[in-house]
C-alpha positions in Angstrom: 64.6 78.5 112.4 65.5 75.5 110.3 66.8 72.3 111.8 70.4 72.5 112.9 72.7 69.5 113.4 76.1 68.9 115.0 79.0 66.9 113.7 80.9 66.4 116.9 81.2 69.9 118.3 80.7 71.8 115.1 77.1 73.2 114.4 75.8 73.3 110.9 72.8 75.4 110.2 71.3 78.9 110.1 73.5 81.7 111.5 76.5 79.4 111.9 79.9 79.7 110.3 80.3 77.6 107.2 82.7 74.7 107.8 84.9 73.3 105.1 85.3 69.6 104.2 88.5 68.6 102.5 87.7 65.6 100.4 90.9 63.6 100.3 89.1 60.7 98.6 91.5 58.6 96.6 93.7 61.4 95.5 96.5 59.6 97.4 96.4 57.1 94.5 97.0 54.2 96.8 100.2 55.6 98.4 100.1 55.5 102.2 102.9 58.1 102.6 101.1 60.5 100.3 97.8 60.0 102.2 99.6 60.9 105.4 101.0 64.0 103.8 97.6 64.9 102.5 96.2 64.7 106.1 98.9 67.0 107.3 98.4 69.5 104.5 94.6 69.6 104.8 94.9 70.3 108.5 97.6 73.0 107.9 95.1 74.7 105.5 92.5 74.9 108.3 90.1 72.3 107.0 87.3 71.7 109.6 86.7 68.1 108.4 88.6 65.5 106.4 86.8 63.0 104.3 88.1 59.7 102.9 86.6 56.9 100.9 86.2 53.5 102.4 85.3 50.8 99.9 85.8 47.3 98.4 86.7 48.0 94.8 84.8 45.0 93.4 81.6 46.1 95.2 81.7 49.8 94.4 79.9 49.7 91.0 77.2 47.6 89.6 78.6 44.9 87.3 76.0 45.9 84.7 77.7 49.3 84.4 79.6 49.5 81.1 82.4 51.3 82.9 82.6 48.6 85.6 85.9 47.0 84.5 87.7 50.2 83.8 86.8 51.9 87.1 87.1 48.8 89.2 90.7 48.5 88.0 91.5 52.1 88.9 89.9 51.9 92.3 91.7 48.6 93.0 95.0 50.4 92.2 94.1 53.3 94.5 92.7 51.3 97.4 94.6 51.3 100.6 94.9 48.0 102.4 92.8 47.7 105.6 96.0 47.8 107.6 97.1 51.0 106.0 93.7 52.6 106.1 93.5 51.8 109.9 97.0 53.4 110.3 95.9 56.4 108.4 92.8 56.9 110.5 94.7 56.6 113.7 97.3 59.1 112.5 94.7 61.6 111.6 92.7 61.1 114.8 95.9 61.5 116.9 96.3 64.9 115.1 92.7 65.8 116.3 91.3 65.6 112.8 87.5 65.4 112.5 87.4 62.5 110.1 84.6 60.7 108.2 84.2 58.8 105.0 82.1 57.8 102.0 81.0 54.2 101.8 79.6 52.2 98.9 78.8 48.8 100.3 77.4 47.5 103.6 80.6 45.8 104.8 82.5 49.1 104.4 79.9 50.7 106.8 80.9 48.3 109.5 84.6 48.8 108.8 84.2 52.6 108.9 82.4 52.3 112.3 85.3 50.3 113.6 87.6 53.1 112.4 85.6 55.7 114.4 83.9 57.7 111.6 82.0 60.7 113.0 79.7 60.9 110.0 78.9 59.2 106.7 78.9 60.7 103.2 76.6 59.2 100.6 77.8 59.8 97.1 75.3 61.2 94.5 75.1 57.9 92.7 74.2 56.1 96.0 71.3 58.4 96.9 68.8 55.9 95.5 70.6 52.9 97.2 68.0 52.4 100.0 69.7 49.3 101.2 73.0 51.1 101.9 71.2 54.1 103.4 69.2 52.0 105.8 72.5 50.3 106.9 74.1 53.7 107.5 71.0 54.9 109.5 71.6 52.1 112.0 74.9 53.6 113.0 73.1 56.7 114.4 75.8 59.1 113.2 75.1 62.2 111.0 74.7 61.6 107.3 75.7 63.9 104.4 74.1 63.2 101.0 75.2 64.6 97.7 72.2 65.5 95.4 73.8 65.3 92.0 72.1 63.4 89.0 68.8 63.4 90.9 65.4 65.0 91.1 63.0 66.2 93.8 61.0 62.9 93.9 64.2 60.8 94.5 65.4 63.1 97.2 62.0 63.1 99.0 61.9 59.3 99.0 65.4 59.2 100.6 64.7 61.9 103.1 61.4 60.2 104.1 63.4 57.2 105.3 65.8 59.5 107.1 63.0 61.4 108.8 61.2 58.3 109.8 64.3 57.1 111.6 64.9 60.6 113.1 68.4 60.7 111.5 70.5 63.9 111.5 71.4 64.6 107.9 72.6 67.3 105.5 71.9 67.6 101.8 74.6 68.9 99.5 73.8 70.6 96.2 76.3 69.3 93.7 76.7 68.9 89.9 78.2 65.5 89.1 80.8 66.6 86.5 84.5 66.3 87.1 85.8 69.0 86.7 82.8 71.4 86.4 82.7 74.7 84.6 81.9 77.5 87.0 78.9 78.7 84.9 77.4 75.2 85.3 77.4 75.4 89.1 73.6 76.2 89.3 73.9 77.7 92.8 70.2 78.6 92.8 69.5 75.0 93.5 70.8 75.6 97.1 67.7 77.8 97.8 65.5 75.2 96.0 66.7 72.5 98.4 66.3 74.9 101.4 62.7 75.6 100.4 61.9 71.9 100.2 63.8 70.3 103.0 64.1 71.2 106.7 67.7 70.2 107.1 71.1 72.0 106.7 71.9 72.4 103.0 75.5 72.6 101.7 77.4 72.5 98.5 79.9 70.1 97.1 82.0 72.0 94.5 83.8 70.3 91.6 85.1 73.4 89.9 88.8 74.3 89.8 90.1 77.1 92.0 88.5 78.9 94.9 85.8 81.2 93.4 82.7 79.1 94.0 82.7 78.3 97.7 82.1 81.9 99.0 79.5 82.3 96.3 77.8 79.1 97.4 77.9 80.3 101.0 76.4 83.7 100.0 73.7 81.7 98.2 72.8 79.9 101.4 75.1 76.9 101.6 75.8 75.9 105.3 78.8 73.6 104.7 81.2 73.3 101.8 83.0 70.3 100.4 85.8 70.4 97.9 88.3 67.8 96.6 91.8 68.2 98.1 95.3 67.3 96.9 98.9 67.9 97.9 100.0 67.8 94.3 97.6 69.1 91.5 100.2 68.1 88.9 99.0 64.5 89.2 96.5 63.8 86.4 94.9 60.8 87.9 91.8 60.7 90.0 90.6 64.3 91.0 94.0 65.8 91.7 94.1 68.1 88.7 91.1 70.2 89.8 91.5 69.8 93.6 92.5 72.5 96.0 95.8 72.7 97.9 96.6 73.7 101.5 97.1 77.4 100.5 93.9 77.4 98.5 92.0 76.0 101.6 93.4 79.0 103.6 91.9 81.4 101.0 88.5 79.5 101.0 88.4 79.7 104.8 89.2 83.4 104.8 86.5 84.0 102.2 83.9 81.9 104.1 84.6 83.9 107.2 84.2 87.2 105.3 80.8 85.9 103.9 79.7 85.0 107.4 80.4 88.5 108.6 78.7 90.2 105.6 75.7 87.9 105.6 75.1 87.8 109.4 76.5 91.2 110.5 76.9 89.9 114.1 77.8 93.4 115.4 75.0 95.2 113.5 73.1 96.3 116.6 76.2 97.2 118.6 77.7 99.3 115.8 74.3 100.7 114.7 75.5 102.0 111.3 72.2 103.8 110.7 72.4 105.9 113.9 73.5 109.1 112.2 70.8 109.0 109.5 67.9 108.1 111.8 67.2 111.7 112.5 66.1 112.2 108.9 63.2 109.8 109.2 59.8 111.4 108.6 56.6 110.3 110.4 53.0 111.2 109.3 
């Protein structure tokens, strides 16, 4: 059996049901009221976890990045004040949401801890940010890392640090394209990661619609993340390819079906081969 971890009371690993993460991110576009509605809708859909983004816009990207000014302006417009972010977390926690966040700088790690994050997400472009990862490790909460735009050597260097500190972590196969064409999902990489790392392996899906999550689960993914919105008509941020509450319900239904088909938990009890067993020949 491969290593299994828990995020609060939810197990992630071999033989377990595949939980769903609703990535609210910054799809609220800086609106506190919309963020509250997104929390409500994500829970109504049956999401197992809700994920936000906690950041300081000016620290999110390297200043040498040619897209620094453009994206820093957008992320500044979409950033909740610390007061409103605190209110949002308390609201979600009062609704019994299992809530965690992505962080992009060390000060945001401390703030997220004060908010009560139950895990940390490391974005694909932060996988090689050893300074940030070492800061997160010190919090001793589970860590989920997206493996987009990377290679085996980079992932091994990061997991070595995590293993040395005896951290609980999950690796997510992902393709860092927004949105992603279904045929570019490369779900075989899930098994590649499983063959190289003794930790739960999941999938972060950036395609439109609900087709890929059950396929990823059938391919071996043990947790699914997908961007979430309460209004896909918004063209800013990731809203236009994100799933809605009704689509989350479908994904949850499909994931449960995959679990039953893949694990067949009542196989021995039902013994579907009983009738045909008399035809076996022995020599």
